[in-house]
N, C-alpha and C positions, 0 to 999 in steps of 0.2 A: 462094321456095315456101311458104307461109303454114303455122305450124306450132301444134298446140293442144296445151296440157300438160294430161295427165290426173293429178287427185290421187292420190295413196297408196291413200285409202279410197273404192272406185269399187264398185258392184255389177256381179255379173255373172246373167243370168238362165240360167235351166235352158234355153230355146231357145238361146241364143248359144253355150252347152256342146255342144250335142248337134249344131249347125250345122257348130261348130269341128271334133267331131270325125269327122262323115260327110262335109264337103265337103272340108275343107283334109287332114287326117289321115289322113282312108279308112280308120277302124277302126268297128268296131259301137260305139254308143251305149249301153253298159249301162249300170246306175245306177250303178255301181262308178265308172266310166270319165267318166260325166257327175259328178261329185261330185269327183272327181279334175279334172277339166277346169277346173271354176269356179275352184278355188283356185289352179291353175297358173296362168290367165286373168289372175286377180285381181293376182298377183303379179309376172307380166311385163310389162302394160298399165299397171297401176298405177306414178305416180309418172315418168312419160315421156312426152317429146315425139313427138305423131304427125303428119305430113302431114295437112293438112286436102283433101279429095277435094271436100267440097260439103257445102252447108245448105241445110237447108229448114225451114220454120215452115208447120203444118197447124192447126187448131183446136185440137188439146190441147197440143201440145208443141213447141217450138224444139228441134230437133236435127244433128248434126255427121254427116257420114261422113268416116272417119279411116280413113288407109293406115298399116298397118305390115307389114313381111315378106310381104308377097302376100298379105295379107285387108284386107279395108274391114270398119270395126267401125263399126255405130252408135249413138252416144254422146248420150243426153241430159241437158245438162250439171246442169242443176236439181235433175233425183233422183239423180247422180252414176252414171249405170243404163245399162250396154251391151247392150241390146236383143237385137241379132243380131249374127252375123258371117258374111261369105261371101266368095268367092274374088274376090282382084283381078283380072281380066281381063287389064291388061296387064303385069301379072306373071308369067314363065313359067318362070321359074327359084327363084327365092328364095320358102320359104314358112315360116310360122310353126311348126316340128318341135313335137313333144311332148318337149323335152330341154330340159337346163338346165345351164347356166354354173355351177359354185359359185364364188360371191362370194368374194373373195380374206379380207372380213372376217369369214369362218364361222369357227368355232372349232371344234377337233376334238376328242372326247373321248378320254380315255387308253383305254377300250376298243377303241373302234374304230381307234384310229393301232395299236393291238398286233395286232388282225385283218386289217389289210391289208398286204400285201406293200412292202417298200422303193419298188419299183416302181412298186406303184399308187398310193401317198403321193405320188410324184413328181409325178404325172399328172392325182394329183387336182383340183386347182384350174384344168388346164387343156386339158381336153376338156369334152367337151359329154356329160352320162349319159340315157340315156333315164328318161324319168318314168313309173313303174308304178304309183302307188299313192298313196293321202294316209291320212293317220291326222292327225285333227283342224286343226291349222293348220300341220301339216308333211308336205311332198311325201317319198313314198318314191323313191328314184332306185336303179337298178341300176349297181352299180359293179365291171364284171369277175363276178368269182362271188358277191357279195353284193349283199344291198340295205341301204341306208345311209338314215336317216330326219333330213332337212333342216328344221329347225325353223324357221322364217321369222320368227316373233316372239324367239325367243332369240338366232337366228343360229348354232345351233350343229349340227352332224353328230353323230349316235350311231348305235350299232346299235340297230334297232329292238326294242321290248319285246315280250315275248310277250302277246298278243292276249287282254284279259278277255272271258267268256263275258257278250253283252249290255252292252258296253261302248260308249263312244259314237265310236269309232274312225271307222265306217263311215257309208257313208250312210243305215243304219236308225238309226243311233244319235240320241241325242238331241243335238246340238251345240250349246250355247246360241247362240254368236257367230254360227253360218249363220243363226239368228234374230233375230238383232241384238239381245240382251237382257242382253248385259252391258257391263261397262268402258264404261258411258254410251252405248251404241249405241240409238240408236232405231230403232221397229218399222219393217223394210224393207219395200217390196213383194213381195207374194208371187211363190213361185217363184224368188227371188235370191238372191245368197251375197252375205253382208258381212263382209270379212274388214280388219283394221285394222290396218296397219302401221307400228312407231314406228322 
C-alpha cells in the first residue's frame, strides 16, 4: 500500500478540527475543544507516514486523501494544509481518539514527580491519557486525579501553572504561533493552526 509522509509543520484548519470532534469522537465542538483539537491533530498527524487512499486534482489544487486510525484526512501538499477530516467507512473498530501516549523521551518535572503516586508514575509512559485541554503549545492530559501539562516543544511534563487573567493560553488569547508570526513562520491561511515541532 502506498504511503505518504506528512511533515512536522502541517497546518490544521478549524473546519478539520470541528469535523474531527463532531464526527469521529462525537463531542460538541466548543471553541475551547476546537483549539485543543487543532494542536492535538497537528501533533498526532505530523511527521508520520499515512496510507494513500486517493489523489485528486481540481482547478485550484492537488490534494490527497490519507487514511489513519479510522479517519480520512484531506491534505494539500503545496500548502502543508489539512482541509478536512471524516470517518473511514471501511474501518469499524479503530478510531483516532482524543487520547495521548506520552513519548518516552519526555522529561518529568520534579514538582510533578513529587505529586504523582508511585503507581501512577509507573503507568505514566505505558497508558493512553485523555486530552482535556490546551495551553499554548502544550496539551493538558488527565492522569488519574491530576491534570498535567505536556509541553510538545520542550518535551517536558509539568503541573499546569495557574492561569493569568487575559493570558494567551486559551482560544481567545493572542497565541502568536497560531498566527504563524514567530520563529520565522510565514503567514498561514485564515482559520488554520501552525505549530512547528523540532
